[in-house]
N, C-alpha and C positions, 0 to 999 in steps of 0.2 A: 480477619478479622472478628471477633465475639461480638454478636449480635443482643444476643440474650440469655438465661439460663432456660434452658427447655424444662427441667425437673431436678428435684433433690432425693437422693436415696437414701433412706434411713434402715439402720437393721433391725432385727426384732427376732425373739428366740422362734425355733420350731413351735408350731401348734398354738401362735398366738392371732391366728388371723381375725376369730369371730370378736375377742376383746380391740383388737385394730379397729373392725369396723364398727363396732360402738361407738369406740373415742372419736375415730375421724369424721363419721358421719351423722352421728345422732349429738355429739358435744361441740365439736367443731363447724359442723353444716357441711362438710363437704360433701362430693358425689363420690361414689365407687367407680371407676372407671374399668374396663376389661381389660386383662392382660394378655396380647397374644400367644395363640394357641402354644406355640415351643416354651417360651416362659413361663404360662401359668403350672407347667409341671415342676416348677421349681418352689412353689408355693408364695407366700406373699401376698398383698393388696398394692393397689395404685388408688391414688383417689385426685381429686381436681374441684378447684374453685376458681372460677372467670380462667385466666391465663396460667394460672399456678398449678404444679403437680408435684404430689409427694406421693414417691413410691417408698412402700416399705419392703425389704427382701427377708431372707430368711438368711440367718446364720448360725450357724453351729456354734455353741461355746459363746454364745452373743454375752456382752458385757455392755450396759451402757456407758455412751461417753462422758466424761466427766463436761465438760465443756464447750465443746463442738457443737453446732445445732443450726438451723436454718431460721432466719429471720425475716417472718411474714407479715407485711402490712397489711393493716387494716382501716376501716371506717369507723366512724362509733366507739373507738375503744374502751371508754367505760362500760358502754351497754354491750358489747362485746365479752370485756372479763366478768361482768355480772353475770352472763348466758353461761360460760365456762364454770366458775363456781355454783351455779344452781345447780349442776350438773354433775356436780361432785367430782369436781377439777381443781387442783390447788392453784391459786393464783398469787403471784409475788412480784408487787412493782419496783422497779428500778427506775429512780431518777438520774442516773450517773450519764445517761447520755444528749447533750444537749440540746434543745431544739426537738425534741420528742416527748411524748408519751409511751412508755413500754412498760410490759411486764413479761415474766416468764412461767411455763408452765410445763406439765409432762405429760406423756400420753403414758397407756398403761404398761409398758414396758420398758419405762426410764428413761424415752429420748427426751432432751430438753429442748424446747420449742419457745422463741422470740416472737412475741406480736409489739410491733410498734407503728405510733401513729405520729409524723411530723406536728408540730404544734404551730399553729397560725399566731403569728407576733402580730402583736395590735401598735400601730401607729398612732400617736397622741396628734389629734388635729386641729383646731382653734378650740381655745380654753380646756385643753386635754391635758 
């Protein structure tokens, strides 16, 4: 039985680790976590925020995927989008998912990231 997602692996081109560190820690606010020594020799970086881990693995002949992406749930999505935009990231809002506010952005090597937050529906009370 599957109980949780442990991590998501995204690919990146050789030599991109410093740009990835700047983006995932400085822009997204994640923390870099150490890779085990046997895996560290392969390059790449791992990042974590709460229970969410994103692993960036080095791939020769890397090409960014057009549609594949992780969906990352956030709180305070308007503030979070403003944080990304203030740090130079492109923020593209999408209203096509009912019950959610969401936007897309891209890391410095072209990986697409979706950020979403459920919308609290208001019910009308007396006189509402």
